[in-house]
PALOLUM-928518 format. One record per residue: residue in one letter; x, y, z of N, C-alpha, C in turn. Coordinates in steps of 0.05 Angstrom, whole numbers, plus 5000, padded with zeros to 4 digits. Layout:
BEGIN
AXYZXYZXYZ;...
***
This chain:
BEGIN
M716749098442718248898457717548908486;E717048668498716048658526717848788545;N720548778541722348898560722249198561;S720749328541720549618541718249718558;K716749538570714449618586715349788610;T713649978617714150138641712250058663;F712750168687710850108709708050218702;K707950438688705350548680703950358661;D705450248642704250048624703049808639;L704249748662703249518677700849588694;G700049838695697749918710698350038737;I700950088743701750208768701250508767;E700050618788699350898789701851078794;Q701551328785703851518785705051558812;K703451558833704551618860706551408869;Y706051158861707950938867710450958850;I710051018825712251048806714251258815;E713151478825714851698835716351618860;R715151468877716551368901718751178894;L718150998874720250818865722650968853;A722051168837724151318824725951458844;L724851548866726451678887728451478899;N727851218897729551018907731150868886;G731250988862732950888840731750658824;V729150608828727750398813726050538791;T726950508766725550648744724350468723;E725350218721724350028701723549768714;P721349648706720549388718722349168708;T722748968726724248728718722348538704;L723348318694721748128680719548008698;V720347938722718347818741716148028747;Q716948278750714948478755713048518732;M714048508707712448528683710348298682;Q711148058690709447828688707447818712;A708447878736706747828760704848058766;I705648308762704048538770701248538758;P700948498731698248498720696448278732;E697648038737696147818748695147888776;I696847998792696148058820694248298821;L694648498804692848718802689948618796;G689848418780687248308772685948118792;G687348078815686247918836686847618835;T688647548816689247258813690947148836;P690146928848691946798867694246688851;L696746738861699046678844701346558859;L702546348848705046238857707146298835;F709246448842711146508821714046458831;Q715646368812718446318817720146498800;S722146618812724046788797726646788812;E728846808798731546798811731947018831;T733946968849734647168869735447428855;G734747648868735647908858734148018835;T731747898829730247988805727848158812;G727448228837725348428844722648298852;K722748068864720147928871718548088891;T719848218910718248358932716548578920;F717648748904715948958892713948838872;A714548608861712648478843709948418856;Y710048358882707448318896706548558912;L708448718923707648938940706249158924;L707349228901706149448885703149398879;P702549178866699649138859697849098884;L698848968904697148918928696649188942;L698649348946698249608959696349788943;Q696749788917695049948900692149858902;N691749598902688949498904687649578930;V689049558953687749608978687649908985;E689550068975689550348981687550508965;K686550398943684550548928681650478936;I681350308956678650248966677650508980;E675250588972674050828983673150789012;N673850979029673150969057673650689069;P676050589067676650319078676450319108;K675450089118675450059147678350019156;K679050149179681850129188682349859200;E683449679185684049409193686249299176;V687449069184689548939168688348849142;K689648929120688748849093690648649080;I693248679086695348509074697048389096;V697448119094699347989112701547859095;V704047919102706347799088707847619109;I708047359102709447169120712247119110;S714147129128717047099121718246889139;P720246729128721546529145723646629164;T724646879159726746979176726147269185;I727347339208727047619218728147819198;E730547759187731847939169730147999144;L729047789132727447819109724947979116;A723647919138721248059146721848359150;S724048419163724748699167725248839140;Q726548699122727148809095724548859080;I722548679082720048709068718548959079;K718648989106717349219118718649479107;N721249479104722649719094721849779065;Q721349559049720649599021717749699019;V716049619038713349729039713550039043;K715250119061715550399067716650569044;V718050429025719050559002716850678985;V714550528983712450608964709950708977;T709750699003707250799016707850909044;D706051089053706151189080704151049098;S702650859087700750709103702150559125;K700850529147702050409171702650109166;T705050039172706049759169707249669195;A706649419203707649319228709249059224;L711249019241713048789240712648619265;F711948359261711448179283713147929281;V715247919296717047689295717747589323;G718547339325719347239351721847379361;G722247359388724647489400724047779408;A721747889400720948159408718648129428;P718348319447716148299467713448299454;I711848099460709248069447707248289458;K707648379482705948589493706148839476;R708648909469709049149452707649109424;Q707848869414706648809388703548829389;I702448749411699548769415698749069416;E700449229428699849519428699949639400;V701849539384702149629356699649569340;L698449329345696049249331693749439336;K693749569359691549759366691749999348;E694050049335694350269317693250219289;K692149979285690749899260692549919236;P694749759235696449759211694949649187;L695649749163694449649138695849389130;V698549389134700149169125701549049150;V701548789152702848639174704948459161;V707348469171709548289161710648139185;G711047879183712147729205712647439200;G713647299221714147019220711546859226;P711346619215708746469219708046409248;A710046339264709446269292708346509308;R709546739305708646979320705947079309;L705547069283703047149272700746969281;L701346709282699346519291698746559321;E700746619337700346669365698546909369;L699047129355697447369357694547319348;Y694247149328691547069319690046919340;H691446719352690146559373689446719398;L691046929403690447109425688147309419;K687147279394685047459384685847749383;K688447799380689448069377689948149348;L690547949332690947999303688347919289;K686848109280684248059266684748039236;I683947819224684547779196682047749179;D679647809191677147789176677047979152;G678348209155678248409133680548389114;C682248199118684648159102683848079073;V685148199053684548129026686747969012;A689147969024691347829011693347729032;V694447489027696547379044698847299025;V701247369033703647309016705447119031;L706346909018708346729029710946779014;D712746939027715247009014717346799022;E718946699002720646469006718946229015;V716946168998714945969005716045689009;D718145628994719345358998720445329026;R721545539037722545529065720245529085;L718145669079715745679097714345409098;L714645249077713344989076715344769083;S717644839094719544639103718544509129;K719744299137718844149161718544329185;E720344519189720444679213718144889214;L717244989192715345209191712645139179;K712444909167710044839151707444849167;D707444729191704944709206703844989213;E705545169224704645429231703745589207;T705245569185704545719161701845639150;L701345379147698845289136696445329155;E696945309181694745359200693845649197;F695745829195695046109193693546169167;V694646059145693346109119690545999118;C690145759129687545629129685545769147;A686545929166684746079184683446329170;M684546389146683646629132681146559115;K679646769107677246719092677846589065;K675846449055676446269031677046419006;D676146679003676646818978679146998981;I680846939001683347099004685147068979;Q686447278971688347258948690947158959;L691646918952694146798961696346848941;I698546958950700947008934703246858946;A704746698931707046558941709346598921;A711746648932714046698915716546588927;S718346508909721046418918722846398894;A725446378899727346328878727446038870;T726645868888726545578882723845468892;I722345338874719845228881719744938872;T719344748890719244468884716344378877;K716144138866713544028859711943978885;T713343908907712043868932710744128942;T712144348939711044608947708544668930;Q708644628904706344668887703944508896;K704444248901702344068909701044158935;I702644228955701544318981699844558978;L700744758962699245008959696644958943;Q696744798923694344738907692244598924;S693144398940691244258958690144438980;T691844628989690844819009688644998998;R688945088973686945248960684345098956;I684544848949682144678945680744648972;K682244588993681144559020679844819029;Q681145039024680245299033677545379020;N677445328994675145418978672945218976;G673544968985671544758984670844688955;T672844688938672444628909673944368902;T673544288877675044048868677544128852;E677644388845680044488830681144738844;S683744768842685144998853685045238834;D684745478846684745718829687445858829;L689445718841692145828843693645798816;K694346028805695846028780698846008786;T700345858769703245828773704745968751;L706746118758708246278739711246218744;F712446088725715346038726716746218706;L718346408717719746588699722046458686;P722546508660724946388648727346488662;P729246308667731646388682733246598667;E734146798683735747008672738746928674;D739246688684741946578686743746768702;V742646878724744247048741746746908751;L746346648759748646498770750846468749;R750046438724752046378703753046638689;K751246828685751847058668752947298684;R752147318710752947558724754647508748;I755047248755756747188778759247028768;T761547118776764046968770764546788794;H764846528788765246328809768146238810;L769246268834772146198838772445988859;A774545818856775145608876777945658887;L778045668913780645718927781145488947;F783145328940783645088957785045178984;S784145049005785445089031784844849049;E786844759064786344559084784644689106;T782944529119781044629139782444799160;R784744709170786044849192787145129183;N787445169157788545419147786445609136;K783845529137781845689122781545979131;I781646029157781246299166783646479157;D786046359158788346519148788146559118;T787146359104786646389075784646609070;L782546619086780546829084781847099089;R783447119109784847379115786447469091;K788047289080789747359057788047439033;L785847289029784047349007782847629010;L781847699034780747969038782748189033;L785248139040787348339035788048349005;A787748128991788448118963786248238945;E783748198953781448288937780548558947;N779848728928778648988936775648958938;C774748868961771848808964770349058971;G768249118956766449338964765049258990;K763549038988762348909012762648609008;A763448469029763848179027762048049048;L760547849039758847689057760147419059;V760947339083762447089088760546889101;F760246659089758446449099759946219111;T758946109133759845849143757445699153;S757445439148755245269158755445209188;K757845249198758345189227757845439244;L755645429259754845659275757045759294;D758445559306760445639326762945759313;Q763145739287765445849273765246149267;V762746249267762346529261763946709279;A763646679305765146839325768146789323;N768946549318771746479315773046629291;I771646629269772646769245772847069250;V770847179262770847469267773047539287;S773347379307775447429327778247429315;K778747229298781447209286781947429265;L779847509251780147729231780747989246;K779248039267779648289282782348299295;F783348059304786048049315788148139295;K787548089270789348179248788548449237;N786948599252786148869245784448889220;I782848679215780948689193778148729206;E777048959201774449029213772148869201;C770548749218768348579208766348549230;A764048419224761948379244760748099240;A759447999261758247729261755247749262;L753947559250750947539250750147249251;T748747169272747746889273744846899284;A743646659285740946639296740846709326;K743146689339743346739367743947039374;T744447189353744947479357742447609367;E742647769388740247909399738948089378;K736348109379734848239357735748519351;T736048689371736948969366739748979355;E741448799364744148789354744248689325;R742448499319742248399291741548629272;K739448779280738549009264740849209260;A742149279282744349469281746549379263;T747249119264749349009248748649019218;I746248939212745348939184745349229173;D744349409190744249699181747149799176;R749049729193751749819189752949699163;F752349439158753249309134751949429109;R749349479111747849589089748949869081;S749550029102750450299097753450309089;G754850089092757750089085759550159108;K758450199132760150269155761950029162;I760949789158762649549158762549419131;K764749309122764849199095764948899094;I765348769117765448479118763548379139;L761648209131759748089149760047789148;V760447669171760747379173758247269185;T757047059172754546959181754246669176;S752246549189751346279183749446299159;D748046089153746146099130743646259137;L743646389159741346549168740446749147;V742346889134741547099115741746999086;A742046749081742346649054739846679038;R737546679051735046689037733746959038;G733347079015731647309013732847579020;M735047589034736147839042737247999018;D736448249017737248408994738848649005;I741448619006743248829015744748928990;P744449188983745549278958748649278958;D749649248934752549278928754349078942;I753448838947755248628956756848538932;T759548578933761248518911762248228912;H762548118937763747858940762047688960;V761447448952760447238971762747038974;I763446988999765646799005764446569022;Q764546329011763546099025765845939037;M765745919064767945789078767645479078;D765445389067764945099064762745069043;M762144819036759944759018757544679034;P755244809030752844749045751844469038;S750444339057749444069052747244069030;D745744289028743644309008744444488985;D744144388961744944538937743444808935;D740944808945739345058944740645278960;F741945198983743345398999745645518984;F747045358968749245468951748145688933;V745845628920744545818902743746078917;H742546038941741646268956744046428967;R746146288975748546438984749646598962;A750246468939751446608917749746838907;G747046798909745147008899745047258916;R746647278937746647528952748247738937;T749847658917751247858901749947858873;A750748048856749748078829746748108828;R745748288846742848328847742048568830;M739548558820738348768804740248858781;G741148668766742748728742745748768746;K746648758770749548808775751048538773;T753748558774755448318773756748278800;G757748038805759047978831760847738829;I762147678851764047458852763247268875;N763247008870762646808890765146628892;I766246618917768746468921768246248942;V768946008936768845788955771745728964;I772145738991774645649003774245369013;G775445169000774844899007777244709008;D776944499023778944279023778344088999;A779843878998779543688975776743578973;Y775543508995772743398994770843608984;E771143858994769244068986769744158957;M772144138948772644198920771243998901;R771143738911769643538895766643608894;K765643688917762743768918762244008900;Y764144198901763844438884763844358854;A765544168847765644068820763043948811;A761743798830759243678824757043888820;I757044098836755044318833755644468807;E758144498800758944628775757644488752;K757744218753756644058731753644068731;K752444038755749544038758748244298749;L749444528757748244788751749444908726;K751244768712752444858687753945118691;L755445138713757045368719759845328707;V761345548706764145528700765645628725;V767145448738768645518762771545548755;Y772745778763775545828757777245788781;P779345618779781145578802782845818807;R783245878832784946108839786846028861;M789046178864790946138886792046408895;L792946418919794146668930797146658926;Y798146868913800946878906801947158908;K803947198926805047468930802947678935;G801047608952798947808960796747848939;K796747678918794647708897793147448893;L790647468884789047238876789447198847;I790746978839791446938811790546668801;D790546648774790046398760792646228762;P792545988774795045838777796345758750;N794745768729795845688703797845888691;I797746138702799646338691802346328704;L802646178726805246148738807145978721;S809546068719811445908704812445678722;E813545478711814545248726816845328744;E818345538737820545628753819745788777;E817245868779816346038800813945908815;P814545718832812345578846810845768865;A808345698870806645868888807545838916;E807046048932807546028960805445838973;K806245708994804445529008802845699028;L800345629029798645779048798945669076;
***
């Protein structure tokens, strides 16, 4: 049976297997079983797999093994991983460090470029960063990519969005034609496929693309491992509803999303005023503070993190028990990425939308589109309950 395969069966060497085991990873996921042999064999690969299924190790393990077994390798950058967000880039760097001691460098905007240039002089094997900063370092002739053997586009659909597409493609096209291109995401559109295929044709000067596409069968994480709840609230009462919800639910870790950037600080301020310890994270949060906040949330020192959609894509923070959406995002993909921050790597989780009448209609539409089952809930006597169990003689309290 395919699911009984081990990392050894996939061709991964013992030293990596031992490092994985020290971090609690002992069995490959489905995406790892499918992608690792392809990447080990040098195949350029575009693959899609749901959030929380282990995509990062699916490409890191085979790429690192391939470059680290080169005899007497020249000290130069061999692998470049491009990420759409600082948080995801930092997370990828940390996952590289899980399985190897080879030097890895992080290059993102918002950090002093002079310091990053100094880091490049230390000859990192792996470089992780955002497309704009990587391209800037390349144009400054500080990032040498002639010896690079692989480039990875993590969350490729976001990297090929209007905001990041030009920098991403310019950097990829600057690389040598036989570069092994790896692209991965939880959601891949036909447009993304078309752009990457045409990029490979242009790069290689051929009439056909050598990029293989791998779509993993859905594991139905959204339907099978996440419980979806709907909690009605008028807009003006939402923060108070959130407060009551947090008191009613025993959250291990709760990630609270809002589409409105200016609401993040407002939510945190009002929760703290009611003695509910939490932290804020937005695109405007200073880099060192962002890292410190995520580290505190990751370690469990803070249990409630309020954020914009900044961390909806790609962030893998263990043991998030609850995702709470204070509104419905404009893009359905963002709903999927938000909800996918819980129930990762085989665990279960709860996704709760706090919405007004309009947002409940949008939620119902997504329920139908994604074939979810959404359970209505209400707050009653300090508990989150199914409204259907209330007797007619005992009406619910008004929020």
